[in-house]
TORTI-657665 format. One record per residue: residue number from 1; residue in three letters; x, y, z of N, C-alpha, C in turn. Coordinates in steps of 0.02 Angstrom, whole numbers. Example, Ala and Ser with C-alpha at 12.3 -4.5 7.8 and 13.67 -1.06 7.14 Angstrom:
<atoms>
+-----+------+--------+--------+--------+--------+--------+--------+--------+--------+--------+
! pos ! code !    n_X !    n_Y !    n_Z !   ca_X !   ca_Y !   ca_Z !    c_X !    c_Y !    c_Z !
+-----+------+--------+--------+--------+--------+--------+--------+--------+--------+--------+
!   1 !  ALA !    660 !   -284 !    390 !    615 !   -225 !    390 !    660 !   -165 !    390 !
!   2 !  SER !    642 !   -112 !    354 !    684 !    -53 !    357 !    645 !      2 !    394 !
+-----+------+--------+--------+--------+--------+--------+--------+--------+--------+--------+
</atoms>
This chain:
<atoms>
+-----+------+--------+--------+--------+--------+--------+--------+--------+--------+--------+
! pos ! code !    n_X !    n_Y !    n_Z !   ca_X !   ca_Y !   ca_Z !    c_X !    c_Y !    c_Z !
+-----+------+--------+--------+--------+--------+--------+--------+--------+--------+--------+
!   1 !  MET !  -1374 !   3149 !   -528 !  -1421 !   3130 !   -476 !  -1412 !   3178 !   -418 !
!   2 !  SER !  -1467 !   3198 !   -389 !  -1462 !   3245 !   -334 !  -1434 !   3211 !   -272 !
!   3 !  LYS !  -1408 !   3252 !   -227 !  -1382 !   3226 !   -163 !  -1438 !   3191 !   -124 !
!   4 !  ASP !  -1499 !   3219 !   -127 !  -1555 !   3187 !    -93 !  -1570 !   3118 !   -122 !
!   5 !  ASP !  -1566 !   3111 !   -189 !  -1577 !   3046 !   -220 !  -1524 !   2995 !   -198 !
!   6 !  ILE !  -1461 !   3017 !   -197 !  -1407 !   2972 !   -176 !  -1417 !   2952 !   -103 !
!   7 !  ASN !  -1434 !   3000 !    -61 !  -1447 !   2985 !     10 !  -1505 !   2936 !     19 !
!   8 !  HIS !  -1556 !   2943 !    -23 !  -1613 !   2897 !    -21 !  -1590 !   2825 !    -32 !
!   9 !  TRP !  -1549 !   2815 !    -84 !  -1525 !   2747 !   -100 !  -1477 !   2721 !    -47 !
!  10 !  GLU !  -1435 !   2763 !    -21 !  -1390 !   2742 !     32 !  -1429 !   2718 !     93 !
!  11 !  LYS !  -1481 !   2756 !    110 !  -1522 !   2738 !    168 !  -1558 !   2672 !    154 !
!  12 !  LYS !  -1584 !   2662 !     95 !  -1618 !   2600 !     78 !  -1571 !   2540 !     84 !
!  13 !  TYR !  -1512 !   2545 !     54 !  -1465 !   2489 !     53 !  -1433 !   2477 !    121 !
!  14 !  SER !  -1434 !   2526 !    165 !  -1404 !   2519 !    232 !  -1455 !   2501 !    285 !
!  15 !  GLY !  -1519 !   2497 !    267 !  -1572 !   2486 !    315 !  -1567 !   2418 !    349 !
!  16 !  ASP !  -1590 !   2416 !    411 !  -1592 !   2353 !    448 !  -1636 !   2303 !    411 !
!  17 !  GLY !  -1610 !   2244 !    403 !  -1648 !   2191 !    371 !  -1651 !   2195 !    295 !
!  18 !  TYR !  -1615 !   2242 !    265 !  -1617 !   2246 !    191 !  -1584 !   2185 !    161 !
!  19 !  GLU !  -1618 !   2151 !    118 !  -1592 !   2092 !     83 !  -1591 !   2108 !      9 !
!  20 !  PRO !  -1532 !   2109 !    -22 !  -1529 !   2123 !    -94 !  -1564 !   2069 !   -135 !
!  21 !  ASP !  -1598 !   2091 !   -187 !  -1627 !   2045 !   -235 !  -1572 !   2027 !   -285 !
!  22 !  LEU !  -1550 !   1965 !   -284 !  -1495 !   1945 !   -327 !  -1518 !   1907 !   -389 !
!  23 !  SER !  -1584 !   1902 !   -399 !  -1608 !   1868 !   -460 !  -1605 !   1918 !   -518 !
!  24 !  PRO !  -1577 !   1897 !   -574 !  -1569 !   1944 !   -630 !  -1636 !   1964 !   -661 !
!  25 !  SER !  -1634 !   2016 !   -698 !  -1692 !   2042 !   -733 !  -1720 !   1990 !   -781 !
!  26 !  ALA !  -1785 !   1984 !   -784 !  -1817 !   1938 !   -832 !  -1799 !   1957 !   -903 !
!  27 !  LEU !  -1794 !   2022 !   -917 !  -1774 !   2044 !   -985 !  -1707 !   2014 !  -1004 !
!  28 !  LEU !  -1661 !   2013 !   -957 !  -1594 !   1986 !   -969 !  -1596 !   1909 !   -977 !
!  29 !  THR !  -1630 !   1875 !   -933 !  -1630 !   1802 !   -936 !  -1672 !   1775 !   -994 !
!  30 !  GLU !  -1721 !   1813 !  -1017 !  -1762 !   1790 !  -1073 !  -1733 !   1806 !  -1141 !
!  31 !  TRP !  -1682 !   1848 !  -1142 !  -1651 !   1867 !  -1205 !  -1610 !   1809 !  -1231 !
!  32 !  PRO !  -1626 !   1783 !  -1290 !  -1590 !   1724 !  -1316 !  -1522 !   1744 !  -1345 !
!  33 !  ASP !  -1473 !   1751 !  -1302 !  -1407 !   1772 !  -1323 !  -1366 !   1712 !  -1344 !
!  34 !  ASP !  -1359 !   1704 !  -1410 !  -1320 !   1648 !  -1435 !  -1250 !   1670 !  -1457 !
!  35 !  ARG !  -1234 !   1732 !  -1443 !  -1167 !   1757 !  -1459 !  -1119 !   1739 !  -1403 !
!  36 !  PRO !  -1055 !   1732 !  -1418 !  -1007 !   1719 !  -1363 !  -1003 !   1779 !  -1316 !
!  37 !  PRO !   -991 !   1767 !  -1252 !   -988 !   1823 !  -1205 !   -932 !   1872 !  -1224 !
!  38 !  GLY !   -946 !   1935 !  -1213 !   -896 !   1987 !  -1226 !   -893 !   2033 !  -1166 !
!  39 !  SER !   -892 !   2098 !  -1180 !   -889 !   2147 !  -1126 !   -960 !   2173 !  -1113 !
!  40 !  ALA !   -974 !   2188 !  -1050 !  -1040 !   2212 !  -1031 !  -1034 !   2268 !   -981 !
!  41 !  LEU !  -1083 !   2314 !   -984 !  -1088 !   2369 !   -938 !  -1158 !   2369 !   -908 !
!  42 !  ASP !  -1161 !   2371 !   -841 !  -1224 !   2374 !   -805 !  -1229 !   2443 !   -775 !
!  43 !  LEU !  -1274 !   2485 !   -802 !  -1282 !   2554 !   -779 !  -1333 !   2557 !   -723 !
!  44 !  ALA !  -1317 !   2593 !   -670 !  -1360 !   2598 !   -611 !  -1374 !   2527 !   -585 !
!  45 !  CYS !  -1321 !   2491 !   -571 !  -1324 !   2419 !   -557 !  -1354 !   2401 !   -489 !
!  46 !  GLY !  -1364 !   2450 !   -445 !  -1390 !   2433 !   -379 !  -1344 !   2383 !   -345 !
!  47 !  THR !  -1373 !   2329 !   -319 !  -1332 !   2279 !   -283 !  -1305 !   2225 !   -330 !
!  48 !  GLY !  -1307 !   2238 !   -395 !  -1270 !   2198 !   -443 !  -1302 !   2136 !   -472 !
!  49 !  ARG !  -1367 !   2129 !   -466 !  -1399 !   2066 !   -488 !  -1385 !   2049 !   -561 !
!  50 !  ASN !  -1388 !   2099 !   -605 !  -1375 !   2085 !   -676 !  -1301 !   2077 !   -691 !
!  51 !  ALA !  -1260 !   2115 !   -658 !  -1187 !   2109 !   -666 !  -1164 !   2040 !   -645 !
!  52 !  LEU !  -1189 !   2016 !   -589 !  -1171 !   1949 !   -564 !  -1192 !   1895 !   -613 !
!  53 !  TYR !  -1251 !   1901 !   -640 !  -1276 !   1853 !   -689 !  -1231 !   1852 !   -751 !
!  54 !  LEU !  -1215 !   1911 !   -777 !  -1174 !   1915 !   -838 !  -1103 !   1889 !   -825 !
!  55 !  ALA !  -1074 !   1905 !   -768 !  -1007 !   1880 !   -752 !  -1008 !   1804 !   -747 !
!  56 !  GLY !  -1062 !   1777 !   -719 !  -1069 !   1704 !   -715 !  -1075 !   1671 !   -783 !
!  57 !  LYS !  -1097 !   1709 !   -833 !  -1102 !   1684 !   -901 !  -1038 !   1695 !   -941 !
!  58 !  GLY !   -987 !   1724 !   -908 !   -922 !   1732 !   -941 !   -908 !   1802 !   -970 !
!  59 !  TYR !   -953 !   1849 !   -958 !   -941 !   1918 !   -982 !   -889 !   1952 !   -939 !
!  60 !  ALA !   -851 !   1997 !   -969 !   -807 !   2043 !   -932 !   -850 !   2103 !   -915 !
!  61 !  VAL !   -868 !   2111 !   -852 !   -920 !   2158 !   -832 !   -892 !   2217 !   -793 !
!  62 !  SER !   -916 !   2276 !   -811 !   -909 !   2337 !   -771 !   -978 !   2356 !   -749 !
!  63 !  ALA !   -985 !   2379 !   -687 !  -1050 !   2397 !   -659 !  -1044 !   2462 !   -620 !
!  64 !  ILE !  -1090 !   2507 !   -632 !  -1087 !   2574 !   -603 !  -1150 !   2588 !   -562 !
!  65 !  ASP !  -1140 !   2617 !   -503 !  -1196 !   2642 !   -463 !  -1172 !   2701 !   -421 !
!  66 !  SER !  -1219 !   2744 !   -403 !  -1201 !   2803 !   -363 !  -1197 !   2787 !   -288 !
!  67 !  SER !  -1221 !   2729 !   -267 !  -1223 !   2712 !   -196 !  -1162 !   2669 !   -177 !
!  68 !  PRO !  -1118 !   2696 !   -135 !  -1062 !   2656 !   -111 !  -1086 !   2593 !    -74 !
!  69 !  ARG !  -1141 !   2598 !    -37 !  -1166 !   2539 !      0 !  -1190 !   2485 !    -48 !
!  70 !  ALA !  -1224 !   2505 !   -102 !  -1247 !   2456 !   -151 !  -1187 !   2420 !   -182 !
!  71 !  ILE !  -1135 !   2457 !   -199 !  -1075 !   2427 !   -229 !  -1041 !   2382 !   -179 !
!  72 !  GLU !  -1041 !   2401 !   -116 !  -1011 !   2358 !    -63 !  -1048 !   2291 !    -59 !
!  73 !  LEU !  -1115 !   2294 !    -59 !  -1155 !   2232 !    -57 !  -1144 !   2190 !   -120 !
!  74 !  ALA !  -1141 !   2223 !   -177 !  -1129 !   2187 !   -240 !  -1061 !   2154 !   -240 !
!  75 !  GLY !  -1010 !   2190 !   -216 !   -943 !   2162 !   -212 !   -940 !   2101 !   -167 !
!  76 !  GLN !   -976 !   2102 !   -111 !   -979 !   2044 !    -66 !  -1009 !   1984 !   -102 !
!  77 !  ALA !  -1063 !   1996 !   -138 !  -1096 !   1941 !   -175 !  -1050 !   1913 !   -229 !
!  78 !  ALA !  -1012 !   1956 !   -262 !   -965 !   1933 !   -314 !   -909 !   1891 !   -283 !
!  79 !  ARG !   -883 !   1912 !   -226 !   -830 !   1873 !   -193 !   -856 !   1805 !   -171 !
!  80 !  GLU !   -918 !   1803 !   -145 !   -948 !   1739 !   -125 !   -955 !   1691 !   -183 !
!  81 !  ARG !   -964 !   1718 !   -243 !   -972 !   1677 !   -303 !   -908 !   1670 !   -343 !
!  82 !  ASP !   -854 !   1700 !   -317 !   -789 !   1699 !   -350 !   -793 !   1728 !   -420 !
!  83 !  LEU !   -827 !   1786 !   -426 !   -834 !   1821 !   -489 !   -795 !   1887 !   -487 !
!  84 !  LYS !   -763 !   1903 !   -542 !   -726 !   1965 !   -546 !   -767 !   2015 !   -587 !
!  85 !  ILE !   -782 !   2071 !   -556 !   -821 !   2124 !   -588 !   -788 !   2191 !   -571 !
!  86 !  ASN !   -785 !   2235 !   -619 !   -758 !   2302 !   -609 !   -814 !   2346 !   -581 !
!  87 !  TRP !   -815 !   2355 !   -515 !   -866 !   2395 !   -482 !   -845 !   2468 !   -481 !
!  88 !  ILE !   -891 !   2513 !   -499 !   -876 !   2585 !   -502 !   -929 !   2624 !   -464 !
!  89 !  VAL !   -908 !   2665 !   -416 !   -955 !   2710 !   -382 !   -950 !   2777 !   -418 !
!  90 !  ALA !  -1005 !   2797 !   -449 !  -1006 !   2860 !   -486 !  -1077 !   2883 !   -497 !
!  91 !  ASP !  -1086 !   2948 !   -499 !  -1150 !   2978 !   -516 !  -1154 !   2979 !   -593 !
!  92 !  LEU !  -1201 !   2944 !   -622 !  -1205 !   2939 !   -694 !  -1217 !   3006 !   -728 !
!  93 !  ASP !  -1245 !   3054 !   -692 !  -1255 !   3121 !   -721 !  -1188 !   3154 !   -737 !
!  94 !  ASN !  -1134 !   3133 !   -702 !  -1069 !   3164 !   -711 !  -1015 !   3115 !   -736 !
!  95 !  TYR !  -1034 !   3054 !   -750 !   -986 !   3002 !   -769 !   -979 !   2998 !   -844 !
!  96 !  VAL !   -917 !   2993 !   -867 !   -904 !   2985 !   -939 !   -885 !   2913 !   -952 !
!  97 !  ILE !   -924 !   2880 !   -994 !   -909 !   2810 !  -1012 !   -854 !   2812 !  -1065 !
!  98 !  ARG !   -796 !   2785 !  -1049 !   -738 !   2790 !  -1092 !   -726 !   2729 !  -1136 !
!  99 !  GLU !   -757 !   2673 !  -1121 !   -746 !   2612 !  -1160 !   -808 !   2596 !  -1200 !
! 100 !  GLN !   -801 !   2546 !  -1243 !   -858 !   2521 !  -1281 !   -872 !   2449 !  -1260 !
! 101 !  TYR !   -935 !   2430 !  -1265 !   -958 !   2366 !  -1239 !  -1000 !   2328 !  -1291 !
! 102 !  ASP !   -999 !   2262 !  -1285 !  -1041 !   2220 !  -1327 !  -1114 !   2221 !  -1303 !
! 103 !  LEU !  -1123 !   2233 !  -1238 !  -1189 !   2232 !  -1207 !  -1193 !   2285 !  -1153 !
! 104 !  ILE !  -1246 !   2322 !  -1153 !  -1260 !   2370 !  -1099 !  -1330 !   2354 !  -1073 !
! 105 !  ILE !  -1336 !   2350 !  -1007 !  -1401 !   2339 !   -977 !  -1418 !   2397 !   -930 !
! 106 !  ILE !  -1479 !   2421 !   -936 !  -1505 !   2473 !   -892 !  -1571 !   2447 !   -864 !
! 107 !  SER !  -1573 !   2436 !   -800 !  -1632 !   2407 !   -769 !  -1659 !   2453 !   -714 !
! 108 !  PHE !  -1715 !   2482 !   -727 !  -1750 !   2527 !   -681 !  -1709 !   2589 !   -663 !
! 109 !  PHE !  -1681 !   2619 !   -715 !  -1646 !   2683 !   -710 !  -1671 !   2724 !   -768 !
! 110 !  TYR !  -1701 !   2781 !   -753 !  -1728 !   2823 !   -806 !  -1671 !   2855 !   -846 !
! 111 !  PRO !  -1664 !   2837 !   -910 !  -1608 !   2864 !   -949 !  -1621 !   2936 !   -970 !
! 112 !  LYS !  -1591 !   2983 !   -936 !  -1599 !   3053 !   -953 !  -1575 !   3065 !  -1025 !
! 113 !  LYS !  -1609 !   3109 !  -1059 !  -1592 !   3122 !  -1129 !  -1520 !   3144 !  -1139 !
! 114 !  THR !  -1491 !   3177 !  -1089 !  -1422 !   3199 !  -1095 !  -1373 !   3141 !  -1093 !
! 115 !  LEU !  -1394 !   3084 !  -1064 !  -1351 !   3025 !  -1060 !  -1355 !   2980 !  -1121 !
! 116 !  VAL !  -1409 !   2986 !  -1159 !  -1422 !   2940 !  -1214 !  -1365 !   2938 !  -1266 !
! 117 !  PRO !  -1339 !   2995 !  -1289 !  -1284 !   2991 !  -1338 !  -1223 !   2953 !  -1312 !
! 118 !  SER !  -1205 !   2963 !  -1248 !  -1147 !   2927 !  -1222 !  -1161 !   2853 !  -1213 !
! 119 !  ILE !  -1223 !   2835 !  -1198 !  -1240 !   2764 !  -1193 !  -1235 !   2731 !  -1262 !
! 120 !  ILE !  -1262 !   2764 !  -1313 !  -1258 !   2738 !  -1381 !  -1185 !   2734 !  -1404 !
! 121 !  ASN !  -1146 !   2786 !  -1390 !  -1075 !   2785 !  -1409 !  -1036 !   2730 !  -1373 !
! 122 !  ALA !  -1059 !   2710 !  -1314 !  -1025 !   2658 !  -1276 !  -1039 !   2588 !  -1302 !
! 123 !  LEU !  -1085 !   2581 !  -1348 !  -1098 !   2516 !  -1379 !  -1052 !   2506 !  -1439 !
! 124 !  LYS !  -1022 !   2447 !  -1443 !   -984 !   2430 !  -1502 !  -1032 !   2420 !  -1561 !
! 125 !  LYS !  -1007 !   2424 !  -1621 !  -1049 !   2410 !  -1680 !  -1075 !   2339 !  -1672 !
! 126 !  GLY !  -1140 !   2331 !  -1680 !  -1172 !   2266 !  -1670 !  -1189 !   2252 !  -1597 !
! 127 !  GLY !  -1170 !   2298 !  -1553 !  -1184 !   2290 !  -1481 !  -1257 !   2294 !  -1465 !
! 128 !  ILE !  -1276 !   2264 !  -1410 !  -1345 !   2259 !  -1389 !  -1358 !   2301 !  -1326 !
! 129 !  LEU !  -1415 !   2336 !  -1326 !  -1439 !   2372 !  -1268 !  -1501 !   2336 !  -1243 !
! 130 !  LEU !  -1501 !   2320 !  -1178 !  -1561 !   2294 !  -1145 !  -1582 !   2347 !  -1094 !
! 131 !  CYS !  -1642 !   2372 !  -1101 !  -1664 !   2426 !  -1056 !  -1736 !   2413 !  -1035 !
! 132 !  GLU !  -1747 !   2418 !   -970 !  -1815 !   2411 !   -943 !  -1826 !   2463 !   -889 !
! 133 !  ASN !  -1888 !   2484 !   -884 !  -1904 !   2533 !   -833 !  -1979 !   2531 !   -818 !
! 134 !  ASN !  -1996 !   2560 !   -761 !  -2066 !   2569 !   -745 !  -2097 !   2617 !   -795 !
! 135 !  MET !  -2161 !   2606 !   -807 !  -2197 !   2646 !   -856 !  -2263 !   2670 !   -825 !
! 136 !  LEU !  -2284 !   2728 !   -845 !  -2350 !   2753 !   -824 !  -2403 !   2710 !   -857 !
! 137 !  SER !  -2460 !   2705 !   -825 !  -2516 !   2669 !   -857 !  -2537 !   2706 !   -920 !
! 138 !  PRO !  -2562 !   2671 !   -969 !  -2583 !   2704 !  -1031 !  -2634 !   2759 !  -1020 !
! 139 !  SER !  -2673 !   2756 !   -966 !  -2724 !   2806 !   -953 !  -2706 !   2851 !   -894 !
! 140 !  ALA !  -2640 !   2861 !   -883 !  -2618 !   2899 !   -824 !  -2641 !   2972 !   -828 !
! 141 !  PRO !  -2671 !   2997 !   -774 !  -2688 !   3068 !   -772 !  -2626 !   3111 !   -763 !
! 142 !  ALA !  -2631 !   3175 !   -777 !  -2573 !   3220 !   -774 !  -2540 !   3220 !   -706 !
! 143 !  GLU !  -2579 !   3215 !   -651 !  -2547 !   3216 !   -584 !  -2505 !   3154 !   -572 !
! 144 !  GLU !  -2522 !   3097 !   -603 !  -2481 !   3037 !   -596 !  -2414 !   3047 !   -633 !
! 145 !  THR !  -2417 !   3081 !   -690 !  -2356 !   3095 !   -728 !  -2308 !   3137 !   -686 !
! 146 !  ARG !  -2333 !   3186 !   -651 !  -2289 !   3228 !   -609 !  -2264 !   3190 !   -548 !
! 147 !  LYS !  -2306 !   3147 !   -520 !  -2289 !   3109 !   -459 !  -2235 !   3057 !   -474 !
! 148 !  HIS !  -2237 !   3027 !   -532 !  -2190 !   2974 !   -551 !  -2144 !   2999 !   -607 !
! 149 !  ARG !  -2102 !   3047 !   -590 !  -2060 !   3080 !   -641 !  -2009 !   3034 !   -674 !
! 150 !  PHE !  -1993 !   2977 !   -643 !  -1945 !   2931 !   -673 !  -1978 !   2872 !   -709 !
! 151 !  HIS !  -2044 !   2875 !   -717 !  -2079 !   2824 !   -754 !  -2084 !   2846 !   -827 !
! 152 !  LEU !  -2078 !   2799 !   -872 !  -2083 !   2813 !   -943 !  -2156 !   2820 !   -963 !
! 153 !  LYS !  -2168 !   2857 !  -1016 !  -2234 !   2860 !  -1046 !  -2240 !   2802 !  -1095 !
! 154 !  PRO !  -2300 !   2778 !  -1109 !  -2308 !   2725 !  -1159 !  -2275 !   2746 !  -1225 !
! 155 !  GLY !  -2236 !   2700 !  -1254 !  -2202 !   2713 !  -1318 !  -2139 !   2756 !  -1314 !
! 156 !  GLU !  -2121 !   2780 !  -1254 !  -2065 !   2826 !  -1247 !  -1997 !   2793 !  -1254 !
! 157 !  LEU !  -1989 !   2732 !  -1229 !  -1923 !   2700 !  -1227 !  -1892 !   2691 !  -1297 !
! 158 !  PRO !  -1928 !   2666 !  -1347 !  -1897 !   2661 !  -1413 !  -1882 !   2730 !  -1443 !
! 159 !  GLN !  -1919 !   2781 !  -1424 !  -1905 !   2848 !  -1448 !  -1840 !   2876 !  -1418 !
! 160 !  ILE !  -1828 !   2860 !  -1355 !  -1767 !   2883 !  -1322 !  -1706 !   2854 !  -1358 !
! 161 !  PHE !  -1711 !   2791 !  -1378 !  -1654 !   2757 !  -1411 !  -1669 !   2746 !  -1486 !
! 162 !  LYS !  -1698 !   2797 !  -1518 !  -1718 !   2791 !  -1588 !  -1660 !   2783 !  -1637 !
! 163 !  LYS !  -1599 !   2797 !  -1615 !  -1541 !   2787 !  -1659 !  -1518 !   2715 !  -1661 !
! 164 !  LEU !  -1549 !   2672 !  -1621 !  -1533 !   2601 !  -1621 !  -1588 !   2562 !  -1657 !
! 165 !  LYS !  -1571 !   2505 !  -1682 !  -1619 !   2461 !  -1715 !  -1656 !   2421 !  -1662 !
! 166 !  VAL !  -1722 !   2429 !  -1658 !  -1762 !   2393 !  -1609 !  -1768 !   2320 !  -1631 !
! 167 !  ILE !  -1747 !   2275 !  -1588 !  -1754 !   2203 !  -1599 !  -1819 !   2179 !  -1567 !
! 168 !  ARG !  -1832 !   2204 !  -1507 !  -1893 !   2186 !  -1472 !  -1913 !   2242 !  -1425 !
! 169 !  TYR !  -1977 !   2257 !  -1423 !  -2002 !   2306 !  -1376 !  -2068 !   2280 !  -1349 !
! 170 !  GLN !  -2075 !   2287 !  -1283 !  -2136 !   2261 !  -1251 !  -2157 !   2308 !  -1195 !
! 171 !  GLU !  -2221 !   2320 !  -1192 !  -2251 !   2354 !  -1135 !  -2298 !   2304 !  -1104 !
! 172 !  ARG !  -2292 !   2295 !  -1038 !  -2335 !   2245 !  -1006 !  -2357 !   2269 !   -937 !
! 173 !  ARG !  -2411 !   2239 !   -916 !  -2438 !   2254 !   -850 !  -2415 !   2200 !   -802 !
! 174 !  GLY !  -2398 !   2221 !   -742 !  -2378 !   2174 !   -689 !  -2413 !   2193 !   -625 !
! 175 !  ASP !  -2392 !   2161 !   -571 !  -2420 !   2178 !   -505 !  -2365 !   2204 !   -461 !
! 176 !  ALA !  -2377 !   2261 !   -431 !  -2330 !   2290 !   -384 !  -2350 !   2268 !   -313 !
! 177 !  GLU !  -2310 !   2288 !   -265 !  -2325 !   2273 !   -195 !  -2394 !   2300 !   -178 !
! 178 !  GLY !  -2430 !   2264 !   -137 !  -2496 !   2287 !   -116 !  -2550 !   2274 !   -168 !
! 179 !  GLY !  -2535 !   2236 !   -221 !  -2584 !   2219 !   -271 !  -2599 !   2273 !   -322 !
! 180 !  ARG !  -2564 !   2329 !   -318 !  -2574 !   2383 !   -367 !  -2549 !   2360 !   -435 !
! 181 !  ALA !  -2580 !   2386 !   -487 !  -2556 !   2372 !   -555 !  -2493 !   2412 !   -567 !
! 182 !  SER !  -2445 !   2381 !   -600 !  -2385 !   2417 !   -621 !  -2376 !   2403 !   -696 !
! 183 !  TYR !  -2339 !   2445 !   -728 !  -2327 !   2437 !   -799 !  -2251 !   2441 !   -811 !
! 184 !  LEU !  -2228 !   2399 !   -857 !  -2156 !   2396 !   -873 !  -2146 !   2403 !   -947 !
! 185 !  ALA !  -2093 !   2437 !   -966 !  -2072 !   2441 !  -1036 !  -2004 !   2407 !  -1040 !
! 186 !  GLY !  -1996 !   2365 !  -1092 !  -1932 !   2329 !  -1102 !  -1910 !   2334 !  -1174 !
! 187 !  LEU !  -1847 !   2350 !  -1184 !  -1820 !   2361 !  -1251 !  -1756 !   2320 !  -1261 !
! 188 !  VAL !  -1751 !   2286 !  -1317 !  -1690 !   2256 !  -1340 !  -1674 !   2290 !  -1406 !
! 189 !  ALA !  -1616 !   2323 !  -1411 !  -1599 !   2360 !  -1471 !  -1526 !   2349 !  -1488 !
! 190 !  GLN !  -1508 !   2361 !  -1551 !  -1440 !   2348 !  -1575 !  -1412 !   2409 !  -1611 !
! 191 !  LYS !  -1348 !   2420 !  -1600 !  -1313 !   2473 !  -1636 !  -1289 !   2445 !  -1703 !
! 192 !  GLU !  -1311 !   2476 !  -1757 !  -1291 !   2452 !  -1823 !  -1227 !   2485 !  -1847 !
+-----+------+--------+--------+--------+--------+--------+--------+--------+--------+--------+
</atoms>
């Protein structure tokens, strides 16, 4: 991640009146996980909404973000809830995932192709990946593609993680701030 990108997130999380969204991802809460809790990794965790949810469900959670301020806010929320989470401040472009996990969640972080092999390797056999991100509209003009460089193209997410078995994939339309249409891609996949 560029220094400008990191500074952008630091500024956002440090802004006057910033209130972290602590409600977990719908993809995570809607996933019918009937397996016993194991180990989980939350990549680009922001202020920790998904990590907090998983720790509350009994998972041993590690959570990584490049913003020290986001991790500070997440740590405060974990202490208030008496949850133990391994918080890590690191730039994912340069971070090596050394452990393996039963569950990895990526929520609104564009998975660069160079990171994909290490994410897959970090899943235990039978492990689950939950990944969601903003997506370009199906009829996006070329200038929108350049403007939203971290948005996925329709059908791109399962292709990025094609070495995993897709359990569920969904592309859906939602509403963004100001009433604009937004599009989301959500993937649940398993390492065989």
